[in-house]
C-alpha positions as CSV (number, residue, x, y, z in Angstrom):
1,M,-23.6,-34.9,-90.4
2,A,-26.0,-37.4,-91.9
3,E,-24.6,-40.9,-92.7
4,E,-25.9,-43.7,-95.0
5,S,-23.3,-46.5,-95.3
6,N,-20.3,-44.6,-96.7
7,K,-22.3,-41.6,-97.9
8,I,-22.0,-38.4,-95.8
9,T,-23.8,-35.2,-96.3
10,L,-22.1,-32.0,-95.1
11,I,-23.8,-28.6,-95.0
12,D,-21.5,-25.6,-95.6
13,E,-21.7,-22.1,-94.1
14,D,-24.1,-21.1,-96.9
15,N,-26.5,-24.0,-95.9
16,V,-25.8,-25.9,-99.1
17,E,-25.6,-29.7,-98.9
18,H,-22.6,-31.5,-100.4
19,Q,-22.5,-35.3,-100.7
20,F,-19.2,-37.2,-99.9
21,I,-18.1,-40.8,-100.0
22,L,-16.1,-41.9,-96.9
23,L,-13.0,-43.7,-98.2
24,N,-11.2,-44.4,-95.0
25,V,-10.8,-43.4,-91.3
26,V,-7.2,-43.4,-90.0
27,E,-5.7,-42.8,-86.6
28,M,-2.6,-40.8,-85.8
29,D,-1.3,-39.5,-82.5
30,G,-4.5,-40.3,-80.7
31,A,-6.8,-38.5,-83.2
32,K,-9.0,-39.9,-85.9
33,Y,-9.3,-38.5,-89.4
34,A,-11.9,-39.0,-92.1
35,V,-10.8,-39.3,-95.7
36,M,-13.6,-38.4,-98.2
37,V,-14.2,-37.7,-101.8
38,P,-17.0,-35.6,-103.2
39,E,-19.6,-38.0,-104.6
40,E,-19.7,-36.3,-108.0
41,E,-16.0,-37.0,-108.4
42,M,-16.5,-40.7,-107.8
43,T,-18.2,-41.1,-111.2
44,E,-15.6,-39.1,-113.1
45,E,-12.6,-40.7,-114.8
46,E,-10.1,-38.0,-113.7
47,E,-8.0,-38.3,-110.5
48,Q,-10.1,-37.8,-107.4
49,E,-9.2,-35.1,-104.9
50,A,-9.7,-36.3,-101.3
51,V,-10.8,-34.1,-98.4
52,I,-9.5,-34.8,-94.9
53,F,-11.2,-33.8,-91.7
54,R,-10.3,-34.5,-88.1
55,I,-13.0,-36.4,-86.2
56,E,-13.9,-34.9,-82.8
57,T,-16.6,-35.4,-80.3
58,D,-18.9,-32.5,-79.4
59,E,-20.5,-31.7,-76.0
60,N,-23.4,-34.0,-76.8
61,G,-21.1,-37.0,-77.5
62,E,-21.7,-36.8,-81.3
63,E,-18.9,-37.2,-83.7
64,V,-18.3,-34.0,-85.8
65,L,-15.9,-33.3,-88.7
66,V,-13.4,-30.4,-88.1
67,D,-11.2,-28.7,-90.7
68,I,-7.5,-29.3,-90.1
69,E,-6.1,-25.7,-89.9
70,D,-2.6,-26.6,-88.7
71,D,-0.3,-27.1,-91.8
72,E,2.1,-29.5,-89.9
73,E,-0.8,-31.7,-88.7
74,F,-2.3,-31.8,-92.3
75,A,1.2,-32.7,-93.7
76,K,1.6,-35.5,-91.2
77,V,-1.8,-37.0,-92.1
78,C,-1.0,-36.8,-95.8
79,D,2.3,-38.6,-95.2
80,L,0.5,-41.3,-93.2
81,L,-2.0,-41.7,-96.1
82,D,0.8,-41.9,-98.6
83,E,2.5,-44.7,-96.5
84,L,-0.8,-46.6,-96.3
85,M,-1.4,-46.3,-100.0
86,A,2.2,-47.5,-100.7
87,E,1.6,-50.5,-98.4
88,D,-1.6,-51.4,-100.2
89,E,0.1,-51.2,-103.6
90,D,2.9,-53.4,-102.3
91,E,0.3,-56.0,-101.2
92,E,-1.5,-55.9,-104.5
93,N,1.7,-56.2,-106.5
94,P,4.1,-58.6,-104.7
95,Q,7.5,-59.0,-106.2
């Protein structure tokens, strides 16, 4: 995982590089999660689709991104992100 400010380069199983923009890191139940959007989607007008990875530490002490394979864990992270977005909207638009 190469990092330059909020840009992250991920290499897939076919050894193809993909550029992402890190939007947020959230914590839940003692774990950290990275919320990212593919860089090419940041320039498009349509709605952006975020990708969420769990942040773990490997045997060398390096942070690595791991797919969330548990549907329940993924749903809980999505719910947390929805709550955070709703709070942000409430702060931007006070009654």
